VOFI-250442 format. One record per residue (C-alpha): residue number from 1; x, y, z. Coordinates in nm, 3 decimals. Each point is the difference from the previous one (the first is absolute). Example, Ala and Ser with C-alpha at 12.3 -4.5 7.8 and 13.67 -1.06 7.14 Angstrom:
<gutors>
   pos        px        py        pz
     1     1.230    -0.450     0.780
     2     0.137     0.344    -0.066
</gutors>
This chain:
<gutors>
   pos        px        py        pz
     1    -1.179     1.020    -1.102
     2     0.245    -0.200    -0.209
     3     0.212     0.213    -0.238
     4    -0.062    -0.062    -0.372
     5     0.360    -0.107    -0.059
     6    -0.031    -0.307     0.226
     7    -0.107    -0.335    -0.148
     8    -0.371    -0.081     0.009
     9     0.079    -0.284     0.243
    10     0.072     0.259     0.273
    11    -0.306     0.058     0.219
    12    -0.080     0.198     0.312
    13    -0.191    -0.206     0.254
    14    -0.137     0.067     0.348
    15    -0.183    -0.191     0.270
    16    -0.094     0.049     0.367
    17     0.314    -0.187     0.114
    18     0.317    -0.154    -0.144
    19    -0.140    -0.348     0.066
    20    -0.322     0.083    -0.187
    21     0.198     0.135    -0.294
    22     0.226    -0.306    -0.012
    23    -0.301    -0.236     0.014
    24    -0.151     0.190    -0.294
    25     0.325    -0.027    -0.197
    26     0.042    -0.371     0.083
    27    -0.356    -0.057    -0.118
    28     0.112     0.135    -0.338
    29     0.308    -0.229     0.001
    30     0.257     0.274     0.073
    31     0.317    -0.128     0.168
    32     0.189     0.331     0.043
    33    -0.086     0.364     0.055
    34     0.199     0.323     0.000
    35    -0.069     0.187     0.324
    36     0.122     0.359     0.032
    37    -0.009     0.271     0.265
    38     0.144    -0.024     0.350
    39    -0.326    -0.034     0.196
    40    -0.148    -0.235    -0.258
    41     0.309    -0.221     0.002
    42    -0.004     0.006     0.382
    43    -0.362    -0.120     0.010
    44     0.077    -0.289    -0.238
    45     0.309    -0.093     0.205
    46    -0.201     0.006     0.324
    47    -0.258    -0.229    -0.164
    48     0.277    -0.249    -0.092
    49    -0.063     0.041    -0.372
    50     0.342     0.123    -0.116
    51     0.252    -0.279    -0.053
    52     0.250     0.180    -0.221
    53     0.114     0.363     0.011
    54     0.186     0.184    -0.276
    55     0.143     0.332     0.112
    56     0.140     0.257    -0.242
    57     0.237     0.278     0.096
    58     0.054     0.310    -0.210
    59     0.322     0.199     0.051
    60    -0.163     0.326     0.115
    61     0.036     0.154     0.346
    62    -0.340     0.118     0.116
    63     0.084     0.116     0.351
    64    -0.270    -0.065     0.256
    65    -0.298    -0.207    -0.092
    66    -0.252    -0.257     0.113
    67     0.137    -0.355     0.051
    68    -0.140    -0.237    -0.262
    69    -0.085    -0.281     0.241
    70     0.056     0.154     0.342
    71    -0.211     0.177     0.254
    72    -0.262    -0.111     0.246
    73    -0.116    -0.360    -0.047
    74     0.292    -0.071    -0.231
    75     0.042    -0.355    -0.123
    76     0.318    -0.162     0.129
    77     0.121    -0.329    -0.145
    78     0.337    -0.124    -0.118
    79     0.063     0.016    -0.372
    80     0.207    -0.256    -0.193
    81     0.216     0.153    -0.273
    82    -0.070    -0.143    -0.346
    83     0.189     0.229    -0.237
    84     0.132     0.351    -0.061
    85     0.048     0.165    -0.338
    86     0.172     0.331    -0.078
    87    -0.070     0.184    -0.323
    88     0.210     0.247    -0.199
    89    -0.244     0.284     0.081
    90     0.075    -0.045     0.371
    91    -0.322    -0.184     0.089
    92     0.039    -0.298     0.232
    93    -0.267    -0.265     0.049
    94     0.005    -0.254     0.280
    95    -0.233    -0.295     0.035
    96    -0.086    -0.163     0.334
    97    -0.225    -0.282     0.116
    98    -0.206     0.083     0.308
    99     0.069    -0.243     0.285
   100    -0.330    -0.044     0.185
   101     0.127    -0.306     0.188
   102     0.309     0.136     0.184
   103    -0.174     0.211     0.260
   104    -0.335     0.132     0.104
   105    -0.121     0.353    -0.066
</gutors>
């Protein structure tokens, strides 16, 4: 469910596969999508559908946890750095392009 405070343009979508979802979005003339959640991101990366990644870091030590994009069947491709921004609240965002051409999975 989308929280009330988000703009009405924010939608939750699902499909049997990342490719099916992207075909549905393309059919409605979408060019970009926000994908969230480690396993969901991993499935879109494995399908070759993610071309740009924006990672945000929050200055809080959590201790042990589950790797965002690691684990069994993890996607491995080189990333090309695009930009990094630091904010006064301590947040840091880094943008990368996914390099599908450098090596094979």
